[in-house]
C-alpha positions as CSV (number, residue, x, y, z in Angstrom):
1,X,-47.0,0.0,-4.1
2,X,-44.0,2.0,-2.9
3,X,-43.9,0.5,0.6
4,X,-43.9,-3.0,-0.9
5,X,-41.0,-2.2,-3.1
6,X,-39.1,-0.6,-0.1
7,X,-39.7,-3.7,2.0
8,X,-38.5,-6.1,-0.8
9,X,-35.4,-3.9,-1.3
10,X,-34.6,-3.8,2.4
11,X,-34.9,-7.6,2.6
12,X,-32.7,-8.1,-0.4
13,X,-30.2,-5.7,1.1
14,X,-30.2,-7.5,4.5
15,X,-29.7,-10.9,3.0
16,X,-27.1,-10.1,0.4
17,X,-23.8,-11.8,0.5
18,X,-21.2,-10.0,2.5
19,X,-18.8,-8.1,0.3
20,X,-15.1,-8.9,0.9
21,X,-13.2,-6.0,2.6
22,X,-10.8,-4.1,0.6
23,X,-7.5,-3.8,2.5
24,X,-6.1,-0.3,2.5
25,X,-2.7,-1.5,3.9
26,X,-0.5,-4.4,3.1
27,X,-1.4,-7.0,5.8
28,X,1.9,-9.0,5.9
29,X,5.5,-8.5,6.8
30,X,8.4,-8.0,4.3
31,X,9.5,-10.6,1.9
32,X,13.1,-11.8,2.0
33,X,14.0,-10.4,-1.4
34,X,12.3,-7.1,-2.4
35,X,10.1,-7.5,-5.5
36,X,8.6,-4.7,-7.6
37,X,5.1,-5.7,-6.3
38,X,6.2,-5.3,-2.7
39,X,8.0,-2.0,-3.5
40,X,4.8,-0.7,-5.1
41,X,2.8,-1.7,-2.0
42,X,5.2,-0.1,0.4
43,X,5.1,3.2,-1.5
44,X,1.4,3.0,-2.5
45,X,1.9,3.4,-6.2
46,X,1.6,1.1,-9.3
47,X,4.5,-1.1,-10.3
48,X,5.0,0.9,-13.5
49,X,4.4,4.4,-12.0
50,X,6.2,7.4,-13.4
51,X,9.4,8.6,-11.6
52,X,7.7,11.8,-10.3
53,X,4.9,9.8,-8.7
54,X,7.5,7.4,-7.1
55,X,9.5,10.4,-5.7
56,X,6.3,12.0,-4.4
57,X,5.1,8.8,-2.7
58,X,8.6,8.2,-1.3
59,X,8.6,11.7,0.3
60,X,5.1,11.2,1.7
61,X,5.9,7.9,3.3
62,X,9.4,9.0,4.6
63,X,7.9,12.0,6.3
64,X,5.6,9.7,8.2
65,X,8.3,7.1,9.0
66,X,11.6,9.0,9.2
67,X,13.9,7.9,12.1
68,X,14.6,11.5,13.2
69,X,10.8,11.9,13.8
70,X,10.5,8.7,15.8
71,X,10.2,6.2,13.0
72,X,12.1,3.0,12.6
73,X,15.5,2.7,10.9
74,X,14.4,-0.6,9.5
75,X,11.2,0.7,8.0
76,X,13.1,3.7,6.5
77,X,15.7,1.4,4.9
78,X,12.8,-0.7,3.4
79,X,11.2,2.5,2.0
80,X,14.4,3.6,0.4
81,X,15.0,0.1,-1.0
82,X,11.5,0.2,-2.5
83,X,12.2,3.6,-4.1
84,X,15.4,2.3,-5.6
85,X,13.8,-0.9,-6.8
86,X,11.0,1.1,-8.6
87,X,13.4,3.7,-10.0
88,X,15.6,1.0,-11.4
89,X,18.7,1.9,-9.5
90,X,19.7,-1.7,-8.9
91,X,19.5,-3.9,-5.9
92,X,21.0,-1.8,-3.1
93,X,19.5,-4.2,-0.5
94,X,18.5,-3.3,3.0
95,X,21.2,-3.0,5.6
96,X,19.1,-5.1,8.0
């Protein structure tokens, strides 16, 4: 009885529909105008995240992408723009 169940379970597992992959990172480039959605994706937080979560995420992402540590100036400016967008400091815009 147990082996029959295991065989049926294995066949059901093998023939199940492939689950779509969950992307961990944003797969595309930057939009022309920064939106709240894009800013949240850049920092890895929710669009309505608390200020302390935004600051923490900004620091984490900037440490990994800072120009002084070999990162890109363009990426760093986009990260700062994303932080400003989510913190409600207006549209500073990227210098690039």
